[in-house]
BALUM-376738 format. One record per residue (C-alpha): residue number from 1; x, y, z. Coordinates in nm, 3 decimals. Layout:
N
    k        x        y        z
  NUM        X        Y        Z
...
END
This chain:
74
    k        x        y        z
    1    1.847    0.312   -2.321
    2    2.220    0.353   -2.407
    3    2.312    0.525   -2.743
    4    2.560    0.238   -2.801
    5    2.270   -0.012   -2.787
    6    2.097    0.183   -3.070
    7    2.402    0.197   -3.282
    8    2.456   -0.182   -3.248
    9    2.101   -0.244   -3.339
   10    2.115   -0.024   -3.652
   11    2.443   -0.186   -3.764
   12    2.295   -0.535   -3.720
   13    1.987   -0.438   -3.910
   14    2.189   -0.301   -4.200
   15    2.418   -0.619   -4.208
   16    2.110   -0.844   -4.200
   17    1.938   -0.651   -4.487
   18    2.261   -0.662   -4.693
   19    2.295   -1.035   -4.646
   20    1.935   -1.091   -4.738
   21    1.963   -0.871   -5.053
   22    2.283   -1.062   -5.162
   23    2.111   -1.401   -5.100
   24    1.814   -1.305   -5.314
   25    2.034   -1.179   -5.599
   26    2.230   -1.497   -5.598
   27    1.921   -1.703   -5.596
   28    1.777   -1.503   -5.898
   29    2.114   -1.555   -6.087
   30    2.094   -1.925   -6.024
   31    1.739   -1.938   -6.162
   32    1.851   -1.760   -6.485
   33    2.139   -1.998   -6.530
   34    1.934   -2.303   -6.482
   35    1.669   -2.206   -6.735
   36    1.796   -2.293   -7.084
   37    1.472   -2.152   -7.246
   38    1.525   -1.821   -7.081
   39    1.882   -1.807   -7.216
   40    1.764   -1.907   -7.562
   41    1.497   -1.631   -7.545
   42    1.742   -1.366   -7.439
   43    1.979   -1.455   -7.707
   44    1.703   -1.426   -7.967
   45    1.610   -1.086   -7.823
   46    1.964   -0.969   -7.864
   47    1.983   -1.084   -8.228
   48    1.654   -0.900   -8.300
   49    1.772   -0.588   -8.136
   50    2.082   -0.594   -8.356
   51    1.860   -0.642   -8.669
   52    1.648   -0.347   -8.556
   53    1.954   -0.120   -8.523
   54    2.073   -0.211   -8.863
   55    1.726   -0.137   -9.020
   56    1.717    0.197   -8.827
   57    2.059    0.283   -8.978
   58    1.945    0.191   -9.328
   59    1.621    0.396   -9.301
   60    1.802    0.700   -9.160
   61    2.068    0.711   -9.436
   62    2.037    0.994   -9.683
   63    2.053    0.754   -9.987
   64    1.737    0.583   -9.870
   65    1.557    0.911   -9.829
   66    1.673    1.024  -10.180
   67    1.561    0.700  -10.349
   68    1.227    0.719  -10.166
   69    1.169    1.066  -10.292
   70    1.260    0.963  -10.643
   71    1.026    0.666  -10.629
   72    0.737    0.905  -10.518
   73    0.795    1.116  -10.824
   74    0.757    0.831  -11.056
END
């Protein structure tokens, strides 16, 4: 067959795959937006992650280590 035919087929396959991929992404985004329970859960996870970061900061501070060492000695 002609080389041009193969090039056209490859381009058609790439465009088709790209279109399908964009469609599936859009469909997934619509699902996430329509589910209020999912949004609430994601917001709660964000709040918990922020709290964990604060606790990690507190634990890794030098003052906390010092007070812990002092309380061990008592």
